[in-house]
Every structure is written in C-alpha cells, then in structure tokens.
Residue, then its C-alpha position, 0 to 999 in steps of 0.5 A: m337764196e330762193g328755194i331755201h325751205h328752212e334753216e337748221k343748226f348743227k354742233k361741231g362733230d355732228v353728221i349732217l348726212r351719211e354716205g348711202s342714206v336717201s337723198d331728201a334735201a340739199y344744204m347751203v352753208l350759211s355759217g361754219k364749215v363742213e367736211v365731205s368724206r367717203q369710206l373706201d376699203g374701210k378707210r375714211v377719205i376726206i374729199e373736201q371742206l366747204s364753207e359759207g355759200e357752198i352747197f352740198g347734197e345736191m348731187g343726190l337730189i339731181s340723180k335721185g340716188l343715195r348719198s355719195a359721201t358723209v358730211t360732218a360739221i367741223d365748226d358750229l354750223v347753220v345751213g339753209v335746207i333745200d327740200y326735195t319737193t321744192f327742188d324737184e318742182k324747180f328742176a322740172n321747169l327747166p328745159r329738157g336739154v338743160r336737165l339732161l346736161i345737168e344730170s350728165l354732169v352730176k353722173r360724171v362728177e360722181r364717177t370722178s369723185k369715186h375714182l379720186s377716192t380710190v386713187a387717194v387710198h392707193l397713194d396712202k398705201a404706196k406711201k406706207m410701203i415706201d416709208a416701211l422700205k426706208k426703215v429697212 
C-alpha cells in the first residue's frame, strides 16, 4: 500500500499502542489479528478485532489527538507502519472540503465509540444485577 513507511513484527500479547498515548503512526495489519479495547470505569471493554488488510491508529493521525484505544496482538502480527509525516503530507494535499469531511467523520466515530463503550459497561452491570437477583 502506498504510504507504508516500513513493517514491524509483534508477538501474541504485545501491545502495539496504548490508550492515551501520542498518535504518531497508523498501522495496516499485513498478517495476524489485533484486539481493540478501551478502559472504562476501571474495566477493559473490547471494541473489536481487526485482521489482514484493516487499519488502526488512523483516527489519532487525523484528529491529532491522543490514542482513543489500546491495540493488542492476539496472534503473531506483522503491520505496515504509516508514519505521521507521510500521512500528514498526503492528507494536506486533499481538497479542504474533503479534509473537513474526514475530520468531522473521525470526531463522530470517536464520540460514538465512547458512547458504545459506556453502554457496554452499563449492560454488563445490569446483567450482573439480574444474575444476582435470580439467585435470591
């Protein structure tokens, strides 16, 4: 893929990026799988799994914000690294309207992801309460 600066390898269980860290690259899964998760109320919430051909870390490059999730290798993994400088040069060459549209979409996805994580935690709490009531 155009824009891949280099490849990196990770072992199963390795953390590729951590929620709250600085966004300096995006990654394309070339082989293996990763798990995307967030911390909410002290609990790890799994958002999704990604596999070959899928990209993660892109939202932070576009928003220039901190990482919104932790990504962990669930298999031995090879990723293509899209570094910030290369991405920013290509992104800056897009028409202004397209950049604004993409930035707006990223903000919306970030908000939606946070809301869904919160819902997942509340559903888990409700399930535990129901299970406890069934035992009474």
